[in-house]
FIDO-288948 format. One record per residue (C-alpha): residue in three letters; x, y, z. Coordinates in steps of 0.2 Angstrom, whole numbers, always signed. Layout:
BEGIN
{pt "ala",{X,Y,Z}}
...
//
This chain:
BEGIN
{pt "met",{+450,+676,-61}}
{pt "pro",{+440,+660,-57}}
{pt "leu",{+449,+646,-49}}
{pt "pro",{+449,+635,-65}}
{pt "leu",{+459,+650,-73}}
{pt "leu",{+470,+651,-58}}
{pt "leu",{+474,+632,-59}}
{pt "arg",{+478,+634,-78}}
{pt "ser",{+490,+648,-73}}
{pt "leu",{+497,+637,-60}}
{pt "his",{+500,+623,-73}}
{pt "gln",{+509,+636,-85}}
{pt "asn",{+519,+642,-71}}
{pt "cys",{+524,+625,-66}}
{pt "arg",{+532,+622,-84}}
{pt "his",{+541,+639,-82}}
{pt "ser",{+547,+634,-65}}
{pt "cys",{+556,+619,-73}}
{pt "ser",{+568,+631,-81}}
{pt "leu",{+570,+641,-65}}
{pt "ser",{+574,+625,-55}}
{pt "arg",{+587,+621,-68}}
{pt "ser",{+595,+638,-66}}
{pt "his",{+594,+636,-47}}
{pt "ala",{+600,+618,-46}}
{pt "ser",{+609,+620,-30}}
{pt "asn",{+593,+627,-22}}
{pt "pro",{+578,+620,-30}}
{pt "ser",{+566,+627,-17}}
{pt "val",{+569,+644,-25}}
{pt "ala",{+558,+640,-40}}
{pt "leu",{+544,+633,-29}}
{pt "phe",{+544,+648,-18}}
{pt "thr",{+543,+659,-34}}
{pt "leu",{+529,+649,-40}}
{pt "leu",{+519,+649,-24}}
{pt "arg",{+521,+668,-22}}
{pt "arg",{+514,+671,-40}}
{pt "phe",{+499,+659,-36}}
{pt "met",{+495,+668,-20}}
{pt "ala",{+497,+685,-28}}
{pt "ala",{+484,+680,-41}}
{pt "ala",{+473,+673,-28}}
{pt "ala",{+474,+688,-17}}
{pt "ala",{+470,+699,-32}}
{pt "asp",{+455,+689,-36}}
{pt "ser",{+447,+689,-18}}
{pt "val",{+431,+698,-16}}
{pt "ser",{+432,+714,-5}}
{pt "pro",{+424,+731,-5}}
{pt "ser",{+439,+738,-13}}
{pt "asn",{+438,+728,-29}}
{pt "thr",{+420,+722,-31}}
{pt "arg",{+404,+732,-36}}
{pt "val",{+388,+723,-30}}
{pt "gly",{+371,+725,-37}}
{pt "trp",{+355,+720,-28}}
{pt "ile",{+337,+717,-36}}
{pt "gly",{+323,+714,-24}}
{pt "thr",{+322,+724,-8}}
{pt "gly",{+307,+717,+1}}
{pt "val",{+306,+708,+18}}
{pt "met",{+321,+698,+16}}
{pt "gly",{+331,+707,+3}}
{pt "gln",{+332,+724,+12}}
{pt "ser",{+340,+716,+27}}
{pt "met",{+352,+705,+17}}
{pt "cys",{+357,+720,+6}}
{pt "gly",{+360,+731,+21}}
{pt "his",{+373,+719,+28}}
{pt "leu",{+383,+721,+13}}
{pt "ile",{+382,+740,+13}}
{pt "arg",{+387,+741,+32}}
{pt "ala",{+402,+730,+27}}
{pt "gly",{+408,+743,+15}}
{pt "tyr",{+402,+737,-2}}
{pt "lys",{+396,+749,-15}}
{pt "leu",{+378,+744,-19}}
{pt "thr",{+367,+748,-34}}
{pt "val",{+349,+743,-31}}
{pt "phe",{+333,+741,-41}}
{pt "asn",{+316,+737,-34}}
{pt "arg",{+299,+740,-44}}
{pt "thr",{+292,+749,-29}}
{pt "val",{+305,+762,-25}}
{pt "ser",{+299,+766,-8}}
{pt "lys",{+305,+749,-2}}
{pt "ala",{+322,+753,-7}}
{pt "gln",{+323,+769,+2}}
{pt "pro",{+331,+763,+18}}
{pt "leu",{+345,+756,+8}}
{pt "leu",{+347,+773,-2}}
{pt "asp",{+348,+782,+15}}
{pt "met",{+362,+770,+19}}
{pt "gly",{+372,+775,+3}}
{pt "ala",{+366,+763,-10}}
{pt "gln",{+363,+770,-28}}
{pt "leu",{+346,+767,-37}}
{pt "ala",{+346,+760,-54}}
{pt "gln",{+331,+761,-66}}
{pt "ser",{+331,+743,-72}}
{pt "pro",{+340,+726,-69}}
{pt "gln",{+350,+729,-84}}
{pt "ala",{+356,+746,-77}}
{pt "val",{+361,+737,-61}}
{pt "ala",{+371,+724,-70}}
{pt "ser",{+380,+737,-80}}
{pt "gln",{+387,+745,-64}}
{pt "ser",{+391,+728,-55}}
{pt "asp",{+403,+714,-54}}
{pt "val",{+391,+703,-44}}
{pt "val",{+372,+704,-45}}
{pt "phe",{+360,+697,-32}}
{pt "ser",{+342,+694,-35}}
{pt "ile",{+328,+689,-23}}
{pt "val",{+311,+692,-30}}
{pt "gly",{+294,+683,-29}}
{pt "tyr",{+290,+670,-42}}
{pt "pro",{+299,+661,-56}}
{pt "ser",{+291,+672,-69}}
{pt "asp",{+299,+687,-60}}
{pt "val",{+316,+678,-60}}
{pt "arg",{+315,+675,-79}}
{pt "ser",{+310,+693,-82}}
{pt "val",{+323,+701,-71}}
{pt "leu",{+338,+690,-76}}
{pt "leu",{+334,+684,-94}}
{pt "asp",{+324,+698,-102}}
{pt "pro",{+334,+702,-118}}
{pt "lys",{+332,+721,-116}}
{pt "ser",{+330,+725,-98}}
{pt "gly",{+337,+709,-89}}
{pt "val",{+353,+707,-79}}
{pt "leu",{+362,+696,-92}}
{pt "ser",{+359,+710,-105}}
{pt "gly",{+370,+721,-95}}
{pt "leu",{+382,+710,-86}}
{pt "arg",{+400,+710,-93}}
{pt "pro",{+410,+694,-96}}
{pt "gly",{+416,+687,-80}}
{pt "gly",{+402,+694,-70}}
{pt "val",{+392,+684,-58}}
{pt "leu",{+373,+683,-55}}
{pt "val",{+367,+675,-39}}
{pt "asp",{+348,+671,-38}}
{pt "met",{+342,+669,-20}}
{pt "thr",{+324,+667,-25}}
{pt "thr",{+316,+651,-21}}
{pt "ser",{+312,+645,-39}}
{pt "glu",{+312,+631,-51}}
{pt "pro",{+328,+620,-52}}
{pt "ser",{+325,+619,-71}}
{pt "leu",{+325,+638,-72}}
{pt "ala",{+341,+639,-62}}
{pt "val",{+349,+627,-75}}
{pt "glu",{+343,+637,-90}}
{pt "ile",{+350,+653,-82}}
{pt "ala",{+367,+645,-79}}
{pt "ser",{+367,+640,-97}}
{pt "ala",{+362,+657,-103}}
{pt "ala",{+376,+665,-92}}
{pt "ala",{+389,+654,-98}}
{pt "ser",{+385,+658,-116}}
{pt "lys",{+390,+676,-112}}
{pt "gly",{+405,+672,-102}}
{pt "cys",{+397,+675,-86}}
{pt "tyr",{+393,+664,-71}}
{pt "ser",{+376,+660,-62}}
{pt "ile",{+374,+653,-44}}
{pt "asp",{+357,+648,-37}}
{pt "ala",{+357,+652,-19}}
{pt "pro",{+340,+652,-11}}
{pt "val",{+339,+655,+8}}
{pt "ser",{+330,+649,+24}}
{pt "gly",{+328,+658,+40}}
{pt "gly",{+314,+670,+38}}
{pt "asp",{+315,+689,+42}}
{pt "arg",{+324,+686,+58}}
{pt "gly",{+338,+676,+50}}
{pt "ala",{+339,+690,+37}}
{pt "lys",{+341,+703,+50}}
{pt "ser",{+353,+694,+60}}
{pt "gly",{+364,+688,+46}}
{pt "thr",{+361,+669,+51}}
{pt "leu",{+352,+663,+35}}
{pt "ala",{+355,+645,+29}}
{pt "ile",{+361,+648,+11}}
{pt "phe",{+359,+633,-2}}
{pt "thr",{+370,+635,-17}}
{pt "gly",{+371,+627,-34}}
{pt "gly",{+383,+630,-48}}
{pt "asp",{+402,+631,-50}}
{pt "glu",{+410,+627,-33}}
{pt "ser",{+425,+638,-36}}
{pt "val",{+413,+653,-39}}
{pt "val",{+404,+650,-23}}
{pt "his",{+420,+649,-14}}
{pt "arg",{+426,+666,-22}}
{pt "leu",{+409,+674,-16}}
{pt "ser",{+411,+668,+2}}
{pt "pro",{+415,+685,+9}}
{pt "leu",{+398,+691,+3}}
{pt "phe",{+388,+676,+8}}
{pt "ser",{+396,+676,+25}}
{pt "leu",{+388,+693,+29}}
{pt "met",{+371,+685,+26}}
{pt "gly",{+373,+668,+34}}
{pt "lys",{+381,+651,+32}}
{pt "val",{+384,+645,+14}}
{pt "asn",{+381,+627,+10}}
{pt "tyr",{+387,+620,-7}}
{pt "met",{+374,+607,-13}}
{pt "gly",{+381,+603,-31}}
{pt "ser",{+379,+608,-49}}
{pt "ser",{+366,+622,-55}}
{pt "gly",{+349,+618,-49}}
{pt "lys",{+355,+609,-33}}
{pt "gly",{+353,+624,-22}}
{pt "gln",{+335,+625,-27}}
{pt "phe",{+332,+607,-24}}
{pt "ala",{+339,+608,-7}}
{pt "lys",{+328,+623,-3}}
{pt "leu",{+312,+614,-9}}
{pt "ala",{+317,+600,+2}}
{pt "asn",{+319,+612,+16}}
{pt "gln",{+301,+619,+12}}
{pt "ile",{+294,+602,+13}}
{pt "thr",{+301,+599,+30}}
{pt "ile",{+295,+616,+36}}
{pt "ala",{+277,+614,+29}}
{pt "ser",{+274,+598,+39}}
{pt "thr",{+283,+605,+55}}
{pt "met",{+271,+620,+54}}
{pt "val",{+256,+609,+53}}
{pt "gly",{+262,+599,+68}}
{pt "leu",{+266,+615,+78}}
{pt "val",{+248,+623,+76}}
{pt "glu",{+239,+606,+78}}
{pt "gly",{+249,+604,+95}}
{pt "met",{+244,+622,+100}}
{pt "val",{+226,+619,+96}}
{pt "tyr",{+226,+602,+106}}
{pt "ala",{+235,+610,+121}}
{pt "his",{+222,+624,+121}}
{pt "lys",{+207,+612,+120}}
{pt "ala",{+215,+602,+134}}
{pt "gly",{+214,+617,+145}}
{pt "leu",{+233,+621,+146}}
{pt "asp",{+241,+638,+146}}
{pt "val",{+248,+637,+128}}
{pt "gly",{+262,+649,+131}}
{pt "leu",{+268,+638,+146}}
{pt "tyr",{+266,+623,+134}}
{pt "leu",{+277,+630,+121}}
{pt "asp",{+290,+634,+133}}
{pt "ala",{+289,+617,+140}}
{pt "ile",{+292,+608,+124}}
{pt "ser",{+305,+620,+116}}
{pt "thr",{+319,+610,+125}}
{pt "gly",{+313,+593,+121}}
{pt "ala",{+311,+582,+105}}
{pt "ala",{+297,+593,+99}}
{pt "gly",{+308,+609,+99}}
{pt "ser",{+311,+616,+82}}
{pt "lys",{+316,+632,+73}}
{pt "ser",{+298,+635,+68}}
{pt "leu",{+293,+634,+86}}
{pt "asp",{+306,+646,+91}}
{pt "leu",{+302,+659,+77}}
{pt "tyr",{+283,+658,+77}}
{pt "gly",{+276,+650,+93}}
{pt "his",{+274,+665,+103}}
{pt "arg",{+271,+676,+88}}
{pt "ile",{+255,+666,+85}}
{pt "leu",{+249,+668,+103}}
{pt "lys",{+252,+687,+101}}
{pt "arg",{+241,+686,+85}}
{pt "asp",{+257,+693,+76}}
{pt "phe",{+254,+687,+58}}
{pt "ala",{+266,+700,+50}}
{pt "pro",{+276,+691,+36}}
{pt "gly",{+293,+685,+39}}
{pt "phe",{+288,+674,+24}}
{pt "tyr",{+272,+677,+14}}
{pt "val",{+259,+664,+13}}
{pt "asn",{+258,+668,-6}}
{pt "his",{+276,+664,-8}}
{pt "phe",{+275,+648,+2}}
{pt "val",{+260,+642,-8}}
{pt "lys",{+271,+645,-23}}
{pt "asp",{+286,+635,-16}}
{pt "leu",{+275,+621,-11}}
{pt "gly",{+267,+621,-28}}
{pt "ile",{+284,+619,-36}}
{pt "cys",{+288,+605,-24}}
{pt "leu",{+272,+596,-29}}
{pt "lys",{+277,+598,-47}}
{pt "glu",{+294,+591,-44}}
{pt "cys",{+287,+576,-35}}
{pt "gln",{+276,+572,-50}}
{pt "asn",{+292,+573,-61}}
{pt "met",{+301,+561,-49}}
{pt "gly",{+286,+550,-47}}
{pt "ile",{+285,+551,-28}}
{pt "ser",{+271,+554,-16}}
{pt "leu",{+273,+565,-1}}
{pt "pro",{+256,+566,+8}}
{pt "gly",{+261,+578,+21}}
{pt "leu",{+267,+590,+8}}
{pt "ala",{+250,+589,-1}}
{pt "leu",{+240,+592,+15}}
{pt "ala",{+251,+607,+20}}
{pt "gln",{+249,+615,+3}}
{pt "gln",{+230,+613,+4}}
{pt "leu",{+229,+621,+21}}
{pt "tyr",{+240,+636,+15}}
{pt "val",{+229,+637,-1}}
{pt "ser",{+214,+639,+10}}
{pt "leu",{+222,+654,+18}}
{pt "lys",{+224,+662,+1}}
{pt "ala",{+205,+658,-2}}
{pt "tyr",{+201,+669,+14}}
{pt "gly",{+211,+683,+7}}
{pt "glu",{+226,+680,+19}}
{pt "gly",{+240,+677,+7}}
{pt "asn",{+250,+692,+12}}
{pt "leu",{+251,+686,+30}}
{pt "gly",{+265,+677,+37}}
{pt "thr",{+266,+658,+36}}
{pt "gln",{+263,+657,+55}}
{pt "ser",{+245,+662,+51}}
{pt "leu",{+242,+644,+47}}
{pt "ile",{+234,+643,+65}}
{pt "leu",{+219,+653,+58}}
{pt "val",{+215,+638,+47}}
{pt "leu",{+215,+626,+62}}
{pt "glu",{+205,+639,+73}}
{pt "arg",{+192,+639,+59}}
{pt "leu",{+191,+620,+58}}
{pt "asn",{+189,+618,+77}}
{pt "asn",{+179,+634,+81}}
{pt "val",{+192,+640,+94}}
{pt "thr",{+203,+656,+96}}
{pt "leu",{+220,+654,+105}}
{pt "lys",{+224,+668,+117}}
{pt "pro",{+241,+671,+126}}
{pt "gly",{+241,+666,+145}}
{pt "thr",{+224,+659,+145}}
{pt "pro",{+219,+641,+148}}
{pt "gly",{+210,+634,+133}}
{pt "ala",{+193,+631,+142}}
{pt "ala",{+191,+650,+145}}
{pt "ser",{+193,+656,+127}}
{pt "thr",{+184,+643,+116}}
//
């Protein structure tokens, strides 16, 4: 049972313990011990573990496949759904069961995670009255959307879940494909804090959970995260182009700044990938453009101006215009190379490769 129900039970047991204490007047600690034992037993029965929690997973792409894999390896029974079945095959090989719809996943699960592409996908997967998760989730079930999406949609989903006696947590993540593979993602959660706490055994397998507040606050935190990353990526690739034109070995330059004030997670994850011309997606340009677009929409709603965000969004949109939307976000270097008519190469001073 959720923590509020446990607390209600505790209150009822407190009233009952008064009679116990009267009957044990010579030893009043007996009643308290009995009460605490009942409370701890209820809490233990409610704890999430492979023995008592069936998990569903929707979305087995670059991020989802690794995240779901951690749960399977920890012993949880997983039911999965993905529109492209081949992307779920590695998880099926690990023992996951395939469902034919999000509704079918929910009917076999106590907790359902989703990590899909766009807000429209989130709405379809979770709220569709015939095939969505909420149409199949039993009362008391929990859905956890880890897609970066609109805060207002997270609030809407939470309201729809509550009307069915279920719970909804928005829990977008940051850390890219490497964070997903290593189980070191930053997880931003919004919703009922007691539910987030109850799910901590699951979250801990994927990374560090950070409770941000009520429904939608997890999404707001992730959008702020994306704003920070966007400007950081612009600074990273601009510095690399500048170092290149100055005749520096860009690889040595990246190593030199990594331990100084210019060091960042973006540099660690993508600096040398860029030099190797490795543009495989840890996070798709298309999805980043979507995220930054949501950020700009929220800025308009708030009445604030973030020029760094606006510039970064335009640069990433230009990648889409060149048909590069399915590359990783580190491909931003391609925009700066085109603007400056240069091509960076590993281990070669800039003057030799312009």
